[in-house]
Each structure stands twice: as C-alpha cells, then as structure tokens.
C-alpha positions as a printed Julia matrix, in Angstrom:
88×3 Matrix{Float64}:
 -29.7   -22.51  45.56
 -32.49  -21.16  43.37
 -34.73  -23.29  41.2
 -33.29  -21.66  38.06
 -29.75  -22.52  39.17
 -30.72  -26.14  39.8
 -32.44  -26.37  36.42
 -29.46  -24.79  34.67
 -27.12  -27.32  36.27
 -29.47  -30.11  35.21
 -29.62  -28.77  31.64
 -25.83  -28.66  31.43
 -25.74  -32.4   32.18
 -27.7   -32.82  28.92
 -30.37  -35.14  30.34
 -32.59  -37.07  27.95
 -35.66  -36.31  30.08
 -35.46  -32.48  30.28
 -39.02  -31.27  29.73
 -40.41  -28.19  28.05
 -41.96  -27.17  31.38
 -38.51  -27.28  33.01
 -37.12  -25.19  30.15
 -39.93  -22.68  30.55
 -39.3   -22.41  34.3
 -35.56  -21.97  33.7
 -35.87  -19.3   31.04
 -38.58  -17.36  32.89
 -36.27  -17.37  35.91
 -33.51  -15.9   33.72
 -35.73  -13.01  32.64
 -37.2   -14.36  29.41
 -40.9   -14.21  28.53
 -42.74  -16.81  26.47
 -44.23  -15.67  23.19
 -46.09  -17.57  20.5
 -44.5   -17.04  17.1
 -47.78  -15.96  15.52
 -51.41  -16.93  14.99
 -50.52  -20.01  13.02
 -47.31  -20.79  14.86
 -48.42  -24.26  15.94
 -45.76  -25.56  18.29
 -43.24  -22.8   17.51
 -42.52  -20.58  20.49
 -40.06  -17.84  21.31
 -38.49  -16.95  24.6
 -37.58  -13.26  24.56
 -35.42  -11.37  27.01
 -36.37   -7.73  26.51
 -33.39   -6.49  28.56
 -30.74   -8.26  26.47
 -32.8    -8.46  23.24
 -32.0   -12.16  23.0
 -34.53  -14.48  21.38
 -34.51  -18.27  21.73
 -36.74  -20.0   19.18
 -37.82  -23.56  19.73
 -40.6   -25.97  18.84
 -42.6   -27.2   21.77
 -42.17  -30.99  21.78
 -45.18  -33.21  21.26
 -46.67  -35.64  21.97
 -43.99  -36.26  24.62
 -42.87  -33.31  26.78
 -39.13  -34.15  26.66
 -36.82  -32.0   24.56
 -34.73  -33.67  21.87
 -30.96  -33.72  22.36
 -30.41  -31.21  19.55
 -32.81  -28.78  21.27
 -30.92  -29.11  24.56
 -27.64  -28.42  22.73
 -29.17  -25.4   20.98
 -30.46  -23.95  24.25
 -27.08  -24.41  25.96
 -25.4   -22.7   22.99
 -27.83  -19.77  23.11
 -27.4   -19.37  26.87
 -23.63  -19.29  26.37
 -24.0   -16.6   23.67
 -26.16  -14.56  26.02
 -23.64  -14.82  28.85
 -25.95  -16.78  31.15
 -23.39  -19.59  31.44
 -19.66  -19.69  30.89
 -18.09  -21.26  27.81
 -17.94  -24.83  29.18
C-alpha cells in the first residue's frame, strides 16, 4: 500500500491531528504541485493538478501544524469532486 493511499485512508477518518505536511505529501502523491498564492499570500497556498486543472486552495495552519476540521472536510469534498475518492 502506497504512502498516498495510507494518508488518504487516514484523511477519510477525519482525524483531529492531520497535519499540513501530511496533506502536502498526500496531494503531491496524487499529482498536485504546491504553489504560493502570490507575493503577499501569507499562509494562503494552492495545490494545483495541471493534468486535471483542479485547484485546492487552503490556508497553511499556524502556529500549530494540524488542519482544522472544516479544512479536512473541504479537502475531502474537493478530492471527491476531482474523482480521487468515491462519493462516500
């Protein structure tokens, strides 16, 4: 089982300790690239999949690395829209 698959399964359990680094590893494994949203973007980042043209926008959490529950829900929703996971 690949690291991306394990991370995707973990994300779908909606853990309260899912980190931005885990998200980055997951999305890079799914073919996304990380992009800052601009010079003055601050914590705003985009994950772009150039093959599917899908963009996932999120704020990098700080000072703690864990994603908020609404961010986890948003990411799951976007991955469903992109066809990366079924409609569970």
